[in-house]
C-alpha positions as CSV (number, residue, x, y, z in Angstrom):
1,M,43.4,-24.8,29.1
2,K,41.2,-27.0,26.9
3,S,38.3,-24.6,26.8
4,F,40.7,-21.8,25.7
5,L,42.1,-24.0,22.9
6,L,38.5,-24.8,21.8
7,L,37.5,-21.2,21.8
8,T,40.6,-20.2,19.8
9,A,40.0,-23.0,17.3
10,A,36.3,-21.9,16.9
11,N,37.4,-18.3,16.3
12,L,40.0,-19.4,13.8
13,A,37.4,-21.4,11.9
14,F,35.1,-18.4,11.7
15,A,38.0,-16.2,10.5
16,M,39.1,-18.7,7.9
17,N,35.5,-19.0,6.5
18,D,35.3,-15.2,6.4
19,A,38.6,-14.9,4.6
20,H,36.9,-16.3,1.5
21,R,34.0,-13.9,1.6
22,N,33.8,-10.2,1.1
23,F,32.3,-7.6,3.4
24,V,28.9,-7.6,1.7
25,Q,28.6,-11.4,1.8
26,I,29.6,-11.5,5.5
27,C,27.0,-8.8,6.3
28,Q,24.3,-10.5,4.3
29,E,24.9,-13.9,6.0
30,N,24.4,-12.1,9.3
31,G,21.3,-10.1,8.3
32,W,22.9,-6.7,7.9
33,S,22.4,-4.2,5.1
34,T,25.4,-2.4,3.7
35,E,26.4,0.7,1.8
36,S,29.6,1.8,0.2
37,Y,31.0,5.1,-0.8
38,S,34.2,6.7,-2.1
39,V,36.1,9.2,0.1
40,I,38.5,11.6,-1.5
41,T,41.3,13.2,0.7
42,L,42.5,16.7,0.3
43,D,45.6,15.4,-1.4
44,G,43.6,13.3,-3.9
45,Y,43.7,9.8,-2.6
46,V,40.4,7.8,-3.0
47,S,39.4,5.1,-0.7
48,Q,36.2,3.2,0.1
49,I,34.2,3.5,3.2
50,Y,31.5,1.0,4.1
51,R,28.5,1.3,6.3
52,I,26.3,-1.0,8.3
53,P,23.1,1.1,8.8
54,G,21.1,-1.7,10.3
55,K,19.4,-5.0,9.7
56,F,17.7,-5.8,6.3
57,G,14.2,-4.4,6.3
58,E,14.8,-2.2,9.3
59,Q,13.4,1.3,8.9
60,P,16.0,4.0,8.7
61,S,16.5,5.8,12.0
62,H,18.9,8.3,13.4
63,K,21.5,6.3,15.3
64,P,24.8,7.5,16.8
65,A,27.5,7.0,14.3
66,V,30.8,5.2,15.0
67,L,33.8,5.3,12.7
68,M,36.1,2.3,12.8
69,M,39.5,3.1,11.3
70,S,42.0,0.3,10.9
71,G,45.6,0.5,11.7
72,I,48.9,0.1,9.8
73,E,48.6,-2.3,6.9
74,C,45.1,-3.4,7.8
75,D,41.8,-2.7,6.1
76,M,38.2,-2.6,7.3
77,N,37.9,-6.4,7.1
78,F,39.9,-6.4,10.3
79,W,36.7,-5.4,12.1
80,T,34.4,-8.0,10.4
81,S,35.9,-11.5,10.3
82,N,35.2,-13.6,13.4
83,D,32.3,-15.1,15.2
84,P,29.5,-12.5,14.6
85,A,28.8,-12.5,18.4
86,I,32.2,-11.0,19.1
87,T,33.0,-9.2,15.8
88,P,33.5,-5.5,16.7
89,A,31.5,-4.1,13.8
90,F,28.5,-6.4,14.5
91,V,28.7,-5.9,18.2
92,L,28.4,-2.2,17.7
93,A,25.6,-2.5,15.1
94,N,23.7,-4.8,17.5
95,A,24.1,-2.2,20.2
96,G,22.3,0.3,18.0
97,Y,25.1,2.2,16.3
98,D,25.4,3.3,12.7
99,V,28.7,1.6,11.9
100,W,31.2,3.1,9.4
101,L,34.3,1.1,8.4
102,A,37.0,3.3,6.8
103,N,40.2,2.4,4.8
104,N,43.5,4.2,4.4
105,R,45.3,4.8,1.2
106,G,47.5,1.9,0.1
107,T,45.1,-0.8,1.3
108,R,43.2,-2.9,-1.2
109,F,40.2,-0.5,-0.6
110,G,42.4,2.6,-1.1
111,T,44.3,2.1,-4.4
112,A,43.1,5.1,-6.4
113,H,44.0,8.7,-6.8
114,V,42.4,11.6,-8.7
115,S,45.5,12.0,-10.9
116,L,48.3,9.6,-9.9
117,D,48.6,6.0,-11.3
118,T,49.2,3.2,-8.7
119,K,52.1,2.1,-10.8
120,S,53.9,5.4,-10.2
121,E,56.4,5.8,-7.4
122,E,54.7,9.1,-6.5
123,F,51.4,7.3,-5.6
124,W,53.2,5.2,-3.0
125,N,55.2,8.1,-1.6
126,F,53.2,8.6,1.7
127,N,53.7,7.9,5.3
128,Q,51.8,7.5,8.6
129,E,51.6,11.2,9.0
130,Q,49.5,11.6,5.8
131,L,47.1,9.0,7.1
132,G,46.5,11.1,10.2
133,L,46.5,14.5,8.4
134,F,44.4,13.5,5.4
135,D,42.8,10.1,5.5
136,L,41.3,10.2,9.0
137,P,39.9,13.7,8.7
138,A,38.4,13.0,5.3
139,N,36.6,9.9,6.7
140,I,35.4,11.8,9.8
141,D,34.1,14.7,7.6
142,F,32.4,12.2,5.3
143,V,30.6,10.4,8.1
144,L,29.5,13.7,9.7
145,K,28.2,15.0,6.4
146,H,26.0,11.9,6.0
147,T,24.9,11.5,9.6
148,G,24.8,15.0,11.0
């Protein structure tokens, strides 16, 4: 029981530290390079997608791509804050994957639209179905376009 509590406390400490840093800072602390892009869905929502292509100084190479899409009311930071040895995004990057972290509309990394203002009711008039019909395919297509 004590070892479980210590492990939980250690993980909580890492997560609390990461809560005060952004994705790029967390990656830099752990030696990873980063890239960011904007993805536009067919219905005009704009969100950010982030990439961990490898370690700083590593020569670009063709790695298998993996897209990490967060769930309801989460953003891509869900995959990056914790002990780096067990953080899903870093575990996959360490295993040799080209890691892409996507965001849905309405998250802090998805508050833009090509024509709607975020202060309008129309901007926020979406549901889970649109996330699956528009956001996920747009992110998949974007990653495939960039990685082949």
